C-alpha positions, 0 to 999 in steps of 0.5 A, spaced: 379 754 955 377 747 953 373 743 958 378 738 957 384 743 959 385 739 966 387 732 962 394 730 961 394 724 957 400 719 956 398 716 949 402 709 949 403 706 941 407 700 939 407 694 942 411 687 941 405 684 937 404 683 930 400 689 930 405 694 932 405 699 926 397 700 926 398 701 933 403 707 932 398 709 927 392 708 931 396 713 937 398 718 933 390 719 931 389 719 939 395 723 940 393 728 935 386 728 937 387 730 944 391 736 942 385 738 938 381 738 944 385 741 948 388 736 953 395 735 954 399 730 951 405 725 952 406 720 946 410 714 948 412 709 943 413 702 948 415 695 946 414 689 951 414 695 957 416 694 964 413 696 971 420 701 972 419 704 965 411 705 965 412 708 971 418 713 968 413 715 963 409 722 965 401 723 964 395 723 970 391 718 965 393 713 960 390 712 954 394 705 951 392 705 944 396 698 943 393 692 939 394 685 940 395 679 945 400 684 950 397 690 948 390 689 949 390 682 951 392 683 959 399 683 960 399 691 960 393 691 963 397 688 968 401 693 969 397 699 968 393 697 975 400 696 978 401 703 976 395 705 979 393 711 974 387 711 971 387 708 964 382 708 958 380 701 956 378 694 960 381 691 966 385 685 965 380 680 966 376 682 961 381 684 956 383 677 957 377 674 956 376 679 950 382 677 946 380 670 946 376 669 941 373 662 943 372 665 950 369 671 947 364 666 943 362 662 950 360 668 953 356 670 948 353 663 948 351 663 955 348 670 953 344 667 949 347 671 942 348 667 937 355 665 934 358 660 929 360 653 931 368 653 933 373 648 936 381 649 936 385 647 931 389 640 932 395 641 929 395 634 930 389 632 925 389 634 918 381 632 919 377 638 919 372 638 925 367 641 922 363 641 915 367 645 910 367 651 908 370 653 915 374 660 917 381 658 920 384 664 924 389 664 931 385 665 938 389 670 940 390 676 935 386 681 932 386 685 925 384 678 921 391 676 923 393 669 920 385 669 917 384 664 912 377 662 909 378 654 908 373 650 903 377 644 901 380 638 905 387 639 901 386 647 904 385 645 911 391 640 912 395 646 909 392 650 914 393 645 919 401 645 916 401 653 918 399 652 925 404 647 926 410 652 924 408 658 927 406 654 933 400 659 936 393 656 938 388 657 932 381 655 932 376 653 926 369 656 925 363 655 920 363 660 915 358 664 915 355 668 909 353 675 910 354 682 911 359 684 916 357 689 920 360 692 926 358 696 932 362 701 937 360 701 944 362 707 948 361 709 956 362 717 955 358 719 960 357 714 966 351 711 965 354 705 962 355 703 955 352 706 949 351 703 942 354 707 936 350 707 929 352 701 925 357 700 920 357 696 914 364 693 911 364 691 904 371 689 902 372 689 894 375 682 895 369 679 899 374 677 905 375 683 911 382 681 912 388 685 915 390 687 907 383 690 907 383 693 913 390 697 913 393 696 906 388 697 900 383 702 899 378 698 896 373 697 902 367 701 902 364 703 909 357 704 910 355 708 917 348 707 918 346 702 912 340 699 910 338 693 914 332 689 914 326 691 919 328 689 927 336 688 925 339 695 927 336 694 934 338 687 934 345 687 932 346 693 937 343 690 943 347 683 942 354 688 941 351 690 948 349 684 951 356 681 949 361 687 951 356 687 958 357 679 958 365 680 958 365 686 963 367 691 957 369 698 960 370 705 956 370 702 949 369 696 944 368 694 937 364 688 936 363 685 930 357 680 926 355 677 920 348 678 918 346 672 914 340 672 909 335 670 913 336 677 917 340 673 923 345 677 927 352 672 928 357 674 932 365 674 930 369 677 935 369 683 940 375 688 940 376 692 946 382 697 943 379 698 936 383 702 931 384 710 931 386 711 924 384 714 918 380 708 916 378 705 923 371 704 924 370 706 932 371 713 930 367 713 923 361 710 927 362 716 933 362 721 926 355 718 925 352 720 932 355 727 931 361 725 935 368 728 932 374 724 934 377 729 938 371 730 943 371 721 943 378 721 945 378 726 950 371 724 953 374 717 954 380 719 957 376 724 962 371 718 963 377 713 965 379 719 970 372 719 974 372 712 974 379 713 977 376 717 983 378 724 979 372 728 981 369 731 974 370 739 976 377 737 977 379 736 969 374 741 967 366 738 969 362 736 964 364 729 964 
């Protein structure tokens, strides 16, 4: 019998956000991994779920594999708190802070972690507040949805026009040229967050946007890449610093750019990373010797224990 056979996990996927299709693929990956680990699994595809709809779904612990502002930005977490069942991932306050890219950068600044200068885009001003080139991206979206690299004044004016059309808050951030690195952080044993091996991301186009993540197969990923002396330890330490400053629980993925001088600049923090075939947290787990079934089951078990269920009630060994 599996050590996780006492777990009945409700896996949520979908949601109302721009990343719905990615969420559905991630949720299917989590559900399959949990079954392989010996857990009981209930799968549910949701939209903007209500408290009554959530309460009607079976399962002892909830694994909400939603990406985007509702699913991982506090709205769903409010409902999960009211529901009363243990669930994987951040509480509502930390989820809101992490979904807000400017709030995340402010937390990094306060904690002493370098992050590029940034400001809100003023939709009534077509002159950029920062020196070009810059990156323009939504404040409350993930998966690089809507990301633009802007190199000219005319391109910035076009980006502002797009911001006016969509009506959602955008930020402008100083462009940092460098190697893109990501660090998964997890708490699987109850000893606090620990950093997984670094994964380097090298998109063929030079921009790790939504298409590079999910629609093309020309992005190269390298676990435990060769880095300048001390960079690995610095990046992992900074990932943990930012995650703790935000109040991350159970798991997150923290993204950095490593510039030519060896400085690591925080990009953002994702509180419910992807669990698709090309997703980075599972890749980092494998590099640490933790296969996805064990990773997902341990996260669900940790959520149960944090919710007050004794380890022996779910098979022990957690």
